[in-house]
VOGU-3710 file (C-alpha; in Angstrom, 3 decimals, decimal comma):
1> mwwivgiiit> -33,163/36,183/-6,076  -29,746/36,065/-4,471  -30,838/33,709/-1,775  -31,855/31,223/-4,481  -28,390/31,478/-6,049  -26,923/30,940/-2,598  -28,937/27,807/-2,022  -27,947/26,431/-5,451  -24,253/27,131/-4,777  -24,514/25,497/-1,330
11> ivllylldre> -26,145/22,423/-2,819  -23,497/22,121/-5,497  -20,707/22,501/-2,954  -22,227/19,920/-0,659  -22,591/17,495/-3,601  -18,944/18,010/-4,594  -17,783/17,536/-1,012  -19,878/14,411/-0,660  -18,386/12,999/-3,853  -14,847/13,864/-2,724
21> iyfyegthlg> -15,273/12,256/0,710  -17,370/9,171/0,013  -16,637/8,408/-3,617  -12,983/9,478/-4,071  -12,212/8,781/-0,386  -10,668/12,163/0,312  -8,088/11,894/-2,487  -7,698/15,675/-2,913  -8,028/16,767/0,707  -4,443/15,965/1,700
31> prvqgwlydr> -2,947/12,869/3,376  -3,698/13,916/6,951  -7,379/14,573/6,237  -7,569/11,366/4,204  -5,984/9,434/7,051  -8,545/10,890/9,460  -11,376/9,820/7,163  -10,077/6,266/6,957  -9,785/6,233/10,761  -13,543/6,864/10,876
41> warkydlgkk> -14,305/4,109/8,317  -11,828/1,500/9,518  -14,134/-0,750/11,553  -16,574/-1,264/8,651  -14,151/-0,952/5,744  -14,108/-4,648/4,816  -17,887/-5,227/4,800  -18,178/-4,640/0,981  -15,139/-6,754/0,110  -16,052/-10,177/1,544
51> esqlrdseml> -16,926/-11,711/-1,834  -13,609/-10,795/-3,444  -11,633/-11,808/-0,341  -12,762/-15,404/-0,761  -10,302/-15,615/-3,673  -7,309/-13,946/-1,959  -5,356/-17,161/-1,675  -5,856/-17,997/-5,346  -5,500/-14,553/-6,852  -3,030/-12,839/-4,522
61> akpvlialeg> -1,041/-15,288/-2,476  -0,406/-17,999/-5,135  1,303/-15,705/-7,732  3,551/-14,405/-4,954  4,429/-17,936/-3,840  5,442/-18,785/-7,424  7,395/-15,566/-7,897  9,313/-15,943/-4,660  9,832/-19,695/-4,813  13,229/-20,718/-3,462
71> iptplvldla> 13,816/-17,540/-1,468  14,264/-18,536/2,253  12,656/-15,473/3,886  11,307/-12,959/1,338  11,058/-9,316/2,331  7,707/-7,775/1,235  6,423/-4,206/1,241  2,638/-3,574/1,155  1,864/0,090/0,558  -1,656/1,224/1,585
81> tgtgrlplal> -2,205/-2,046/3,373  -5,525/-0,922/4,862  -6,816/-3,592/7,253  -4,014/-5,980/6,263  -5,809/-7,942/3,579  -2,716/-8,821/1,491  -0,390/-9,587/4,433  -3,036/-11,918/5,830  -3,348/-13,771/2,521  0,443/-14,256/2,400
91> lrepdfdvnv> 1,008/-15,073/6,099  -1,781/-17,695/6,034  0,051/-19,750/3,479  1,675/-22,797/5,140  5,453/-23,132/4,859  5,835/-19,653/3,498  8,245/-17,801/5,763  7,774/-14,155/4,762  8,469/-10,866/6,517  6,074/-7,997/5,625
101> faldvstgml> 6,330/-4,253/6,073  2,752/-2,930/5,894  2,252/0,807/5,485  -0,826/2,998/5,538  -1,871/6,624/6,017  -4,480/5,728/8,601  -3,668/4,645/12,128  -7,238/3,336/12,493  -6,828/1,046/9,484  -3,505/-0,247/10,859
111> eqaaarleny> -5,114/-0,934/14,262  -7,611/-3,179/12,470  -4,691/-4,810/10,673  -2,888/-5,326/13,988  -5,925/-7,118/15,467  -6,393/-9,210/12,293  -2,697/-10,236/12,150  -2,206/-10,836/15,847  -1,122/-14,494/15,298  1,558/-13,302/12,893
121> keritllrli> 2,953/-10,232/14,710  6,492/-11,623/14,781  6,600/-11,466/10,976  4,887/-8,141/10,290  5,836/-4,482/10,837  3,042/-1,918/10,728  3,940/1,668/9,956  1,849/4,835/9,666  3,281/6,889/6,816  1,895/10,293/5,934
131> nfplpfpdsc> 3,979/11,429/2,969  6,351/10,104/0,316  9,181/9,220/-0,227  9,074/5,735/1,212  11,472/5,493/4,240  13,604/2,735/2,801  16,868/2,448/0,798  16,977/1,553/-2,865  16,540/-2,077/-3,903  15,760/-3,651/-0,564
141> fdlvccmeal> 12,476/-5,600/-1,115  11,839/-8,847/-2,975  8,203/-7,942/-3,597  6,301/-4,629/-3,459  2,522/-4,357/-3,437  -0,169/-1,706/-3,568  -3,714/-3,081/-3,887  -6,934/-1,114/-4,571  -5,246/2,200/-3,642  -3,568/3,946/-6,551
151> evmpemetpl> -6,886/5,490/-7,669  -7,414/7,184/-4,282  -3,998/8,794/-4,318  -3,539/12,285/-5,784  -1,626/10,724/-8,712  -0,130/7,332/-9,475  3,353/8,153/-10,737  4,930/9,061/-7,384  3,908/5,835/-5,499  4,753/3,652/-8,475
161> relfrvlkpg> 8,187/5,274/-8,881  8,868/4,788/-5,189  7,815/1,181/-5,361  10,164/0,711/-8,311  12,976/2,402/-6,441  12,798/0,167/-3,355  12,236/-3,084/-5,303  15,225/-5,331/-5,912  16,262/-5,884/-9,547  14,268/-8,870/-10,817
171> gmlltsratd> 11,698/-8,413/-8,047  7,933/-8,366/-8,554  5,272/-5,668/-8,325  1,771/-6,752/-7,363  -0,887/-4,079/-7,729  -4,349/-3,408/-9,166  -6,100/-1,374/-11,805  -9,602/0,035/-11,228  -12,120/-0,991/-13,895  -14,884/1,163/-15,354
181> asgrrakvrs> -17,280/-0,663/-13,014  -15,616/1,110/-10,067  -17,267/4,357/-11,241  -14,173/6,472/-10,591  -13,957/7,446/-14,285  -11,680/10,455/-13,631  -9,130/8,138/-12,013  -9,441/4,991/-14,199  -6,655/4,247/-16,622  -7,320/2,020/-19,620
191> leqfsgllhq> -5,420/-1,281/-19,926  -3,130/0,391/-22,461  -2,629/3,539/-20,371  -1,882/1,592/-17,158  0,487/-0,800/-18,884  2,187/2,110/-20,614  2,653/3,899/-17,295  4,357/0,887/-15,739  6,635/0,515/-18,713  7,445/4,269/-18,622
201> igfeqveiip> 8,491/3,932/-15,016  10,763/1,060/-15,892  8,753/-2,137/-15,172  8,625/-5,021/-17,640  6,675/-8,258/-18,088  3,453/-6,383/-17,228  0,428/-8,712/-16,916  -3,144/-7,519/-16,262  -5,905/-9,996/-15,724  -9,483/-9,754/-14,321
211> wwrwfdrvta> -9,631/-10,052/-10,515  -13,016/-8,883/-9,346  -15,668/-6,491/-10,673  -13,997/-3,299/-9,558  -10,336/-4,190/-10,073  -7,950/-6,081/-12,326  -4,887/-7,755/-10,833  -1,572/-6,438/-12,159  1,934/-7,980/-11,931  5,198/-6,681/-13,318
221> rkpgdflpak> 8,987/-7,109/-12,872  11,866/-4,742/-12,331  14,618/-5,451/-14,901  17,765/-7,182/-13,695  19,085/-10,388/-12,192  17,194/-11,363/-9,096  19,172/-11,666/-5,903  17,115/-12,237/-2,707  17,137/-9,409/-0,213  19,806/-9,932/2,478
231> tqeltevlkc> 18,523/-7,451/5,072  15,526/-8,625/7,073  15,477/-6,640/10,327  13,498/-3,406/10,719  16,557/-1,528/11,839  18,427/-2,522/8,681  15,885/-1,090/6,217  13,981/1,751/7,947  15,435/5,221/7,542  15,452/7,849/10,257
241> pkcgqtrlna> 12,744/10,479/9,468  15,075/13,295/10,536  18,492/12,505/8,983  17,538/9,788/6,492  20,118/7,309/7,740  19,459/3,619/8,358  21,021/3,664/11,811  18,145/2,897/14,171  18,756/0,660/17,127  16,314/-1,896/18,511
251> gllcqncgaq> 14,458/0,899/20,360  13,999/2,849/17,109  16,466/5,507/18,287  18,652/6,913/15,509  22,335/6,430/16,302  23,219/9,207/13,864  21,050/12,140/15,056  19,259/10,930/18,154  15,715/11,103/16,708  13,234/8,720/18,327
261> lavnpqgiil> 10,413/7,068/16,428  7,118/6,723/18,322  5,207/3,463/18,638  1,535/3,352/19,691  0,073/0,694/22,101  -0,924/-1,515/19,184  2,721/-1,660/18,049  2,277/0,677/15,047  5,305/2,803/14,227  4,236/6,428/13,731
271> y> 6,573/7,764/11,130
//
């Protein structure tokens, strides 16, 4: 009798583990385990997204071009960049001189992004980040983004509050809301709930429109008068992981405490 109970329990546990890994993408297993899982999936990650990627110029790049019109060299942050889908859409736009900081928990995903963005490497910084807070000062980016990722984070409030913090007053948030079709019912917020969360954090002018079957596109603004970011160099915006000061030299050595940031062969900063 007890062996039957044991088999049932084992089956249930295996089912729950399978759901956590392959459906919720390791959301509750901690950032290091989740990063390791994405490392395993990185090479094939984009195979199911090709249809939606055909509209990236129209649905992702164009709204950004309009929002940042007249800014000479916008500074953009893309949290959970994955294989670099959003940076590629922005950097492909002709006559759009933009600098992008692209962050992800997975080195493997960032390596795919590095290969994909090889022609634009002078205008993109790739950074592996394990935990919050974001390693940047307040109000330093013209645009902050987080696409198709909030639902696979333990909770949405922390990343959204961090994005709000590092966004310049008047700057734009570009993100996404998972739809019911995504199947992640435990993580899906209704239109009203998602809009309410953004307003609660401090965003205004929230707009949610259909993007593709699994996600809606979301834009919002941080209140205030918009002044373009003045700092553009990595060493002017990246904080030292040890002392928290923005005093890194060109070699990513902190001039305050002597901590040294590592960079892998693909040029990814390991924070």
